[in-house]
C-alpha positions as CSV (number, residue, x, y, z in Angstrom):
1,M,-96.1,-61.8,109.5
2,N,-98.2,-60.6,106.6
3,S,-99.0,-57.1,105.6
4,T,-102.6,-57.4,104.4
5,P,-105.5,-55.9,106.3
6,Q,-106.5,-58.5,108.9
7,K,-109.8,-59.1,110.6
8,L,-109.3,-59.9,114.3
9,S,-111.3,-62.5,116.3
10,F,-113.4,-61.6,119.3
11,F,-110.9,-63.6,121.4
12,E,-107.9,-61.6,120.2
13,K,-109.6,-58.3,120.6
14,A,-110.7,-59.1,124.1
15,G,-107.3,-60.5,124.9
16,Y,-105.6,-57.4,123.7
17,S,-107.8,-55.3,125.9
18,A,-106.7,-57.1,129.1
19,A,-103.3,-55.5,129.4
20,D,-104.8,-52.0,129.2
21,A,-107.3,-52.9,131.9
22,A,-104.3,-54.0,134.0
23,A,-102.5,-50.7,133.3
24,N,-105.5,-48.8,134.5
25,F,-105.2,-50.3,138.0
26,V,-102.1,-48.1,138.3
27,F,-103.2,-45.3,136.0
28,M,-106.6,-44.6,137.6
29,T,-105.3,-45.0,141.1
30,M,-102.7,-42.4,140.2
31,I,-105.3,-40.1,138.6
32,L,-107.9,-40.4,141.3
33,F,-106.1,-41.1,144.6
34,Q,-102.3,-40.8,144.5
35,L,-102.2,-37.1,145.2
36,N,-104.3,-37.6,148.3
37,F,-102.5,-40.8,149.3
38,Y,-99.2,-38.8,149.5
39,T,-100.8,-35.9,151.5
40,D,-103.3,-37.8,153.7
41,T,-101.7,-41.2,154.3
42,F,-98.0,-40.9,153.5
43,G,-98.0,-37.5,155.4
44,L,-96.2,-35.3,152.8
45,T,-96.6,-31.6,152.5
46,A,-98.1,-30.0,149.4
47,S,-94.7,-29.0,148.0
48,A,-93.1,-32.5,148.7
49,A,-96.1,-34.2,147.2
50,A,-95.9,-32.0,144.1
51,A,-92.3,-32.9,143.6
52,I,-92.9,-36.6,144.0
53,L,-95.8,-36.4,141.5
54,L,-93.8,-34.2,139.1
55,W,-90.3,-35.5,138.8
56,P,-90.9,-39.3,138.5
57,R,-93.5,-38.7,135.8
58,L,-91.2,-36.3,133.9
59,W,-88.4,-38.9,134.0
60,D,-90.9,-41.4,132.7
61,A,-91.9,-39.0,129.9
62,F,-88.2,-38.7,128.9
63,F,-87.8,-42.5,129.1
64,D,-90.7,-43.1,126.7
65,P,-88.8,-42.2,123.5
66,I,-85.9,-44.4,124.7
67,M,-88.4,-47.2,125.1
68,G,-89.7,-46.5,121.7
69,V,-86.3,-46.9,120.1
70,L,-85.8,-50.2,122.1
71,A,-89.2,-51.5,121.1
72,D,-88.8,-50.6,117.4
73,R,-85.5,-52.5,117.3
74,T,-86.6,-55.5,119.3
75,K,-86.7,-58.7,117.2
76,T,-88.0,-61.9,118.8
77,R,-90.1,-64.8,117.7
78,W,-93.0,-63.1,119.5
79,G,-92.5,-59.8,117.5
80,R,-91.3,-56.4,118.5
81,F,-93.8,-55.3,121.1
82,R,-95.5,-58.3,122.7
83,P,-92.3,-59.5,124.6
84,W,-92.2,-56.4,126.7
85,I,-95.7,-57.2,128.2
86,L,-94.3,-60.5,129.4
87,W,-90.9,-59.2,130.6
88,T,-92.4,-56.5,132.8
89,A,-95.4,-58.3,134.3
90,V,-93.8,-59.6,137.5
91,P,-91.7,-56.5,138.3
92,W,-94.8,-54.4,137.7
93,A,-96.8,-56.3,140.3
94,V,-94.0,-56.1,143.0
95,V,-93.3,-52.4,142.6
96,M,-97.0,-51.6,142.4
97,V,-97.3,-52.8,146.0
98,L,-94.1,-51.1,147.2
99,A,-95.2,-47.8,145.8
100,Y,-98.3,-47.7,148.0
101,T,-96.6,-49.1,151.1
102,T,-95.8,-46.6,153.9
103,P,-92.7,-47.5,155.9
104,K,-93.0,-47.2,159.7
105,G,-90.7,-45.2,161.9
106,W,-88.8,-43.5,159.0
107,S,-87.7,-39.8,159.0
108,M,-89.5,-37.4,156.6
109,A,-86.4,-37.2,154.4
110,A,-86.3,-41.0,154.2
111,L,-90.0,-41.2,153.4
112,I,-89.6,-38.6,150.6
113,A,-86.7,-40.6,149.1
114,Y,-88.7,-43.8,149.3
115,A,-91.7,-42.3,147.7
116,G,-89.6,-40.8,144.9
117,I,-87.7,-44.1,144.2
118,T,-90.8,-46.3,144.2
119,N,-92.9,-43.9,142.2
120,T,-90.0,-43.6,139.6
121,L,-89.7,-47.3,139.4
122,L,-93.4,-47.7,138.9
123,M,-93.6,-45.1,136.2
124,T,-90.6,-46.6,134.4
125,L,-92.2,-50.1,134.4
126,Y,-95.4,-48.5,133.2
127,S,-93.6,-47.1,130.2
128,M,-91.7,-50.3,129.5
129,N,-95.0,-52.1,129.4
130,N,-97.6,-49.7,128.1
131,M,-95.6,-48.0,125.3
132,P,-95.0,-51.3,123.5
133,Y,-98.6,-52.3,124.3
134,S,-100.0,-49.2,122.7
135,A,-97.8,-49.7,119.6
136,L,-98.9,-53.4,119.4
137,G,-102.4,-52.3,118.4
138,G,-101.0,-50.6,115.3
139,V,-99.3,-53.8,114.0
140,M,-102.1,-56.3,114.7
141,T,-104.1,-55.1,111.7
142,A,-103.9,-52.5,109.0
143,D,-107.7,-52.3,108.6
144,L,-108.9,-48.8,109.8
145,D,-112.3,-50.0,110.9
146,E,-110.8,-53.0,112.6
147,R,-108.4,-50.7,114.5
148,A,-111.4,-48.6,115.7
149,R,-113.1,-51.8,116.9
150,L,-109.9,-53.0,118.6
151,N,-109.7,-49.8,120.4
152,S,-113.3,-50.0,121.4
153,F,-112.6,-53.4,123.0
154,R,-109.6,-51.9,124.7
155,F,-111.4,-49.0,126.2
156,I,-114.4,-51.1,127.3
157,A,-111.8,-53.1,129.3
158,V,-110.2,-49.9,130.5
159,N,-113.5,-48.6,131.8
160,I,-114.3,-51.9,133.6
161,A,-111.0,-51.5,135.4
162,Q,-111.8,-47.8,136.0
163,F,-115.2,-48.8,137.4
164,I,-113.4,-51.2,139.8
165,V,-110.7,-48.7,140.8
166,G,-113.0,-45.8,141.2
167,G,-115.8,-47.7,142.9
168,F,-114.0,-50.1,145.2
169,T,-110.5,-48.7,146.1
170,L,-111.6,-46.3,148.8
171,P,-114.1,-48.7,150.5
172,L,-111.5,-51.5,150.4
173,V,-108.8,-49.3,151.9
174,A,-111.3,-48.4,154.7
175,K,-112.1,-52.1,155.1
176,F,-108.5,-53.3,155.5
177,A,-107.7,-50.3,157.7
178,V,-110.1,-51.6,160.4
179,G,-107.9,-52.7,163.3
180,H,-104.8,-51.3,161.6
181,D,-104.5,-47.9,159.8
182,R,-105.0,-46.4,156.3
183,A,-101.5,-47.3,155.3
184,H,-102.2,-51.0,155.9
185,G,-105.5,-50.5,154.0
186,W,-103.7,-49.1,151.0
187,Q,-101.0,-51.9,151.0
188,M,-103.6,-54.7,151.1
189,T,-105.8,-53.1,148.4
190,M,-102.9,-52.6,146.0
191,T,-101.8,-56.2,146.6
192,I,-105.1,-57.3,145.2
193,W,-104.9,-55.0,142.3
194,A,-101.3,-56.2,141.6
195,V,-102.3,-59.8,141.4
196,L,-105.0,-58.9,138.9
197,C,-102.5,-57.0,136.8
198,L,-100.2,-60.0,136.5
199,V,-103.0,-62.3,135.3
200,L,-104.3,-59.8,132.8
201,F,-100.8,-59.2,131.3
202,M,-100.4,-63.0,130.7
203,V,-103.8,-63.1,129.0
204,T,-102.7,-60.3,126.5
205,F,-99.3,-61.9,125.8
206,F,-100.7,-65.3,125.0
207,S,-103.8,-64.2,123.0
208,T,-102.4,-61.6,120.5
209,R,-100.2,-61.6,117.4
210,E,-98.2,-59.0,115.5
211,R,-98.9,-59.0,111.7
212,I,-97.9,-55.7,110.2
213,Q,-94.3,-55.1,109.2
214,P,-92.9,-52.1,107.3
215,V,-92.6,-52.4,103.5
216,N,-89.2,-50.8,103.7
217,E,-86.9,-52.4,106.3
218,T,-84.1,-49.9,105.6
219,K,-82.2,-49.3,108.8
220,S,-82.3,-45.7,110.2
221,S,-80.9,-44.0,113.3
222,P,-83.2,-42.9,116.1
223,L,-82.1,-39.3,115.3
224,Q,-83.3,-39.8,111.7
225,D,-86.6,-41.3,113.0
226,F,-87.1,-38.3,115.3
227,A,-86.2,-35.8,112.6
228,D,-88.8,-37.3,110.2
229,L,-91.3,-37.2,113.0
230,I,-90.8,-33.5,113.7
231,K,-91.9,-32.9,110.1
232,N,-95.1,-34.8,110.7
233,S,-97.6,-32.0,111.4
234,P,-100.4,-34.3,112.6
235,W,-98.0,-35.7,115.2
236,R,-97.1,-32.2,116.4
237,I,-100.7,-31.3,116.9
238,M,-101.5,-34.6,118.7
239,A,-98.5,-34.4,120.9
240,L,-99.5,-31.0,122.2
241,M,-103.1,-32.0,122.5
242,T,-102.1,-35.1,124.5
243,L,-100.0,-33.0,126.9
244,V,-103.0,-30.8,127.7
245,H,-105.5,-33.7,127.6
246,F,-103.7,-35.8,130.2
247,A,-103.0,-32.8,132.3
248,I,-106.7,-32.4,132.5
249,L,-107.1,-36.0,133.8
250,S,-104.6,-35.7,136.7
251,F,-105.6,-32.1,137.5
252,R,-109.3,-33.0,137.6
253,G,-108.7,-36.2,139.6
254,G,-107.1,-34.3,142.4
255,A,-109.7,-31.5,142.2
256,L,-112.8,-33.7,142.2
257,Y,-111.6,-35.8,145.2
258,N,-111.5,-32.6,147.2
259,Y,-114.6,-31.2,145.6
260,Y,-116.7,-34.1,146.8
261,H,-114.9,-34.4,150.2
262,H,-114.9,-30.7,151.1
263,Y,-117.1,-28.6,148.8
264,A,-120.1,-30.8,148.5
265,D,-122.6,-30.7,151.4
266,K,-122.3,-33.9,153.5
267,A,-126.0,-33.8,154.6
268,A,-127.1,-33.6,151.0
269,M,-124.8,-36.5,150.1
270,F,-126.3,-38.4,153.0
271,D,-129.8,-37.8,151.7
272,F,-128.7,-39.1,148.3
273,V,-127.1,-42.3,149.5
274,E,-130.0,-42.9,151.9
275,K,-132.4,-42.9,149.0
276,I,-130.4,-45.7,147.3
277,G,-130.3,-47.8,150.4
278,L,-126.7,-47.2,151.5
279,T,-127.3,-45.9,155.1
280,A,-127.9,-47.7,158.4
281,P,-128.3,-46.6,162.1
282,V,-125.2,-45.9,164.2
283,L,-123.7,-49.1,165.6
284,A,-123.4,-49.4,169.4
285,E,-119.9,-49.3,170.7
286,G,-118.3,-52.7,170.4
287,A,-121.2,-54.2,168.4
288,P,-120.3,-56.3,165.4
289,K,-121.2,-54.9,161.9
290,P,-124.0,-56.7,160.1
291,G,-123.1,-58.9,157.2
292,G,-123.6,-58.4,153.5
293,I,-121.4,-57.6,150.6
294,L,-122.0,-53.8,150.8
295,E,-121.2,-53.7,154.5
296,W,-118.0,-55.8,153.8
297,L,-117.0,-53.3,151.1
298,G,-117.5,-50.3,153.3
299,Y,-120.4,-49.0,151.3
300,I,-122.9,-48.5,154.2
301,V,-122.9,-45.1,155.9
302,H,-123.7,-45.5,159.6
303,G,-125.3,-42.5,161.3
304,T,-127.7,-39.6,160.6
305,R,-127.5,-36.5,158.5
306,D,-126.8,-34.5,161.7
307,N,-123.7,-36.4,162.7
308,L,-121.4,-36.7,159.6
309,A,-118.1,-35.0,160.6
310,T,-116.2,-38.3,160.7
311,S,-118.6,-40.3,158.4
312,N,-117.6,-42.1,155.2
313,V,-120.5,-40.5,153.4
314,A,-118.1,-38.5,151.0
315,D,-116.2,-41.7,150.2
316,V,-119.4,-43.6,149.4
317,F,-120.9,-40.7,147.3
318,N,-117.7,-40.1,145.5
319,S,-117.4,-43.9,144.7
320,V,-121.1,-44.0,143.5
321,V,-120.5,-41.0,141.2
322,N,-117.4,-42.6,139.8
323,M,-119.2,-45.9,139.1
324,V,-122.2,-44.2,137.4
325,G,-119.9,-42.1,135.2
326,T,-117.9,-45.2,134.2
327,L,-121.0,-47.3,133.5
328,V,-122.2,-44.6,131.1
329,T,-118.8,-44.4,129.5
330,I,-118.6,-48.2,128.9
331,T,-122.0,-48.1,127.2
332,V,-121.2,-45.2,124.9
333,I,-117.8,-46.5,123.9
334,L,-119.6,-49.4,122.2
335,L,-120.9,-46.8,119.7
336,S,-117.6,-45.1,119.0
337,A,-116.6,-47.3,116.1
338,S,-119.9,-46.7,114.3
339,F,-119.5,-42.9,114.9
340,A,-116.0,-43.0,113.5
341,H,-117.0,-45.0,110.5
342,R,-119.9,-42.6,109.7
343,F,-118.4,-39.2,110.6
344,G,-114.6,-39.7,110.9
345,K,-112.5,-39.8,114.0
346,K,-111.6,-36.1,113.9
347,A,-115.2,-34.9,113.7
348,V,-116.3,-37.1,116.6
349,A,-113.4,-36.0,118.7
350,V,-114.0,-32.2,118.1
351,V,-117.6,-32.5,119.0
352,G,-116.9,-34.5,122.1
353,F,-114.3,-32.1,123.4
354,T,-116.4,-29.1,122.7
355,L,-119.3,-30.5,124.7
356,S,-116.9,-31.6,127.4
357,T,-115.7,-27.9,127.7
358,I,-119.3,-26.8,128.3
359,N,-119.9,-29.6,130.8
360,A,-116.7,-28.7,132.8
361,F,-117.7,-25.0,133.1
362,A,-121.2,-26.1,134.3
363,F,-119.6,-27.7,137.5
364,Y,-118.6,-24.2,138.6
365,F,-122.3,-23.1,138.9
366,L,-123.3,-25.9,141.2
367,K,-124.0,-25.1,144.9
368,P,-122.7,-27.4,147.6
369,A,-126.1,-29.0,148.1
370,D,-126.7,-29.6,144.4
371,V,-125.6,-33.3,144.6
372,Y,-128.2,-34.4,142.0
373,G,-126.7,-31.8,139.7
374,M,-123.3,-33.3,140.3
375,V,-124.6,-36.7,139.4
376,A,-126.4,-35.4,136.3
377,L,-123.3,-33.5,135.0
378,T,-121.2,-36.6,135.6
379,I,-123.6,-38.6,133.4
380,I,-123.7,-35.9,130.7
381,G,-119.9,-35.5,130.8
382,S,-119.5,-39.3,130.3
383,L,-122.0,-39.3,127.4
384,V,-120.1,-36.6,125.5
385,Y,-116.5,-37.5,126.4
386,A,-116.8,-41.3,126.0
387,P,-116.8,-41.5,122.2
388,T,-113.5,-39.6,122.1
389,I,-111.6,-42.1,124.3
390,P,-110.9,-44.9,121.9
391,L,-110.8,-42.6,118.8
392,V,-108.0,-40.5,120.1
393,W,-105.8,-43.6,120.4
394,A,-106.9,-44.8,116.9
395,I,-105.8,-41.3,115.7
396,Y,-102.3,-42.0,117.0
397,A,-102.1,-45.1,114.8
398,D,-103.2,-42.9,111.9
399,V,-100.3,-40.6,112.7
400,A,-97.9,-43.6,112.5
401,D,-99.5,-44.4,109.1
402,Y,-98.9,-40.8,108.0
403,S,-95.2,-41.1,108.8
404,E,-94.9,-44.3,106.7
405,W,-97.0,-42.7,103.9
406,K,-94.7,-39.7,103.7
407,T,-91.3,-41.3,104.4
408,G,-91.6,-44.9,103.3
409,R,-90.5,-46.1,106.7
410,R,-92.7,-47.1,109.6
411,F,-91.5,-46.2,113.2
412,T,-94.6,-47.0,115.2
413,G,-92.7,-47.3,118.4
414,M,-91.2,-43.8,118.1
415,V,-94.7,-42.3,117.4
416,F,-96.2,-43.9,120.4
417,A,-93.2,-43.3,122.6
418,T,-93.2,-39.5,121.9
419,I,-97.0,-39.5,122.4
420,G,-96.2,-41.3,125.6
421,F,-93.8,-38.5,126.5
422,A,-96.5,-35.9,126.1
423,L,-99.0,-38.1,128.0
424,K,-96.6,-38.5,131.0
425,A,-95.5,-34.9,131.0
426,G,-99.2,-33.9,131.0
427,L,-99.9,-36.2,133.9
428,A,-97.0,-34.7,135.8
429,L,-97.8,-31.1,135.2
430,G,-101.5,-31.7,135.8
431,S,-101.1,-33.0,139.4
432,A,-98.3,-30.7,140.3
433,S,-100.0,-27.6,138.9
434,F,-103.2,-28.4,140.9
435,L,-101.1,-28.3,144.1
436,W,-99.2,-25.2,143.0
437,L,-102.3,-23.3,142.2
438,M,-104.0,-24.4,145.4
439,A,-100.9,-23.3,147.5
440,G,-100.3,-20.1,145.5
441,L,-103.8,-18.8,145.0
442,F,-105.8,-20.3,147.8
443,K,-103.3,-20.7,150.7
444,Y,-103.7,-24.5,150.6
445,D,-102.3,-26.4,153.7
446,T,-102.5,-30.2,153.6
447,Q,-103.2,-30.2,157.4
448,K,-106.2,-27.9,156.8
449,P,-107.9,-29.3,153.7
450,A,-111.4,-27.9,154.7
451,A,-110.2,-24.2,155.2
452,P,-112.6,-21.8,153.4
453,E,-109.9,-20.6,151.0
454,A,-109.0,-24.2,150.0
455,V,-112.7,-25.1,149.5
456,A,-113.0,-22.0,147.2
457,G,-110.0,-23.4,145.3
458,Y,-111.5,-26.8,144.8
459,H,-114.7,-25.2,143.5
460,A,-113.0,-22.8,141.0
461,L,-110.4,-25.3,139.7
462,T,-112.8,-28.1,139.2
463,G,-115.0,-26.0,136.9
464,I,-113.1,-23.1,135.4
465,A,-109.6,-24.5,135.1
466,V,-110.7,-27.8,133.7
467,G,-113.1,-26.1,131.2
468,V,-110.2,-23.9,129.9
469,M,-108.0,-26.9,129.3
470,F,-110.8,-28.8,127.5
471,A,-111.2,-25.7,125.3
472,I,-107.5,-25.8,124.4
473,C,-107.8,-29.4,123.3
474,T,-110.8,-28.6,121.2
475,I,-108.9,-25.9,119.3
476,L,-106.0,-28.2,118.7
477,L,-108.2,-31.0,117.3
478,I,-109.8,-28.5,114.9
479,T,-106.4,-27.8,113.4
480,Y,-105.5,-31.5,113.0
481,K,-105.6,-32.2,109.3
482,L,-106.2,-36.0,109.0
483,N,-109.9,-36.0,108.3
484,K,-112.0,-39.0,107.2
485,R,-111.2,-38.6,103.5
486,T,-107.5,-38.3,104.0
487,T,-107.2,-41.3,106.3
488,I,-109.1,-43.5,103.8
489,E,-106.8,-42.3,100.9
490,M,-103.7,-42.9,103.1
491,A,-104.8,-46.4,104.2
492,D,-105.6,-47.5,100.6
493,E,-102.3,-46.4,99.3
494,L,-100.3,-48.0,102.1
495,A,-102.3,-51.3,101.6
496,A,-101.4,-51.2,97.9
497,R,-97.7,-50.7,98.7
498,R,-97.8,-53.7,101.1
499,Q,-99.5,-55.9,98.6
500,K,-97.0,-55.0,96.0
501,A,-94.1,-55.7,98.3
502,A,-95.5,-59.0,99.4
503,A,-96.0,-60.1,95.8
């Protein structure tokens, strides 16, 4: 391993991105669909689903710092962080399928226990894989611009995975449910995703290399690492910001699913999908469905705008909106590195979150039939939020640099593990708080998801609550002190130290 700034090849940057694409087959399924999987397919009540979503993710949050200690102290011929991607690949794939399998004939207590155990195992494996993976990006190169480019590759791959998950999961579930049930549809769909994850993890392991090692290899205790981290003010700001940021993602995922399925007008959605060629006449009873890839994927809405009560129009519209937003995000992420180079990561993130706040509030003012407004706000939201996605993760690497700059020791794993703690805690609180607010303020009953009070809740929480959380993130980013000038100064001094130590 050497300590000089290192340019990375296209192959290595693309290979690095593969594992985060894999992680997002779990992450985005969790964000977009897990809440409704537990209530609609698994059959859990709102309180039971909230507990299953909350406690395994909180356990995972507490496990992340432990994983950081293990990763920082792992020493193999492959490095500190790469081996964990290899070691967790097969268990990840197996548990991923089990977590979305609904056992037949079990009591409710047994089902709750099964859901809790499998979700806890999945979240633990996620941490064992993704925390070292995140830290890996910080030790592949010390070049700040190259890190930004690396994270751009990473999040292009992430958004390709998100495009697939958001656009094809629900139609595939419906496809495999034909002749069976939704539970079978979920199991088969997640099996496909699990196989893809296994392949992508192998690509990352074999295509990447760790290069950066600390100048000072003085041994320290985990308690000393954490004590030094507490003194790191940029870390404190980013940990709190991450908690709120990822609460937004899981909160909004549950809210938007119900917003499109129960608040948005089905006839208006039908008119929209009809204009893009995704409708067909009602099939006669017993008649075979016509061929074609869209029909096979469940993307064709059969019927008329007057007969949509049991139609898949909301699934199709929701999936189309997801894909449009993700395509815009992928395109804009390509520009994030140039934005960061010109304006600095902090400035780009502050502007992006400010505009995202305004965009979220705008959702509240849409009427049920304003489906074109929903699509437009999704596009605008993706345009303003996308540049922040890779830059926030690059900021975490700057936080690790700041710790080395101030203490003379580098504990990248601990930085990313504690950020991971905030991330998982945010995801847990986001999903659970959506269910708590729906039940407490809007009398939400999972057996009556279209009740007027519940629909009012989806409307209010999608716009107002999400907007408030984006505003909190904006304020926190404004107080973050590592601007462009400081990060350049810090990187130059650390590079000089490493060159001196290598001489």
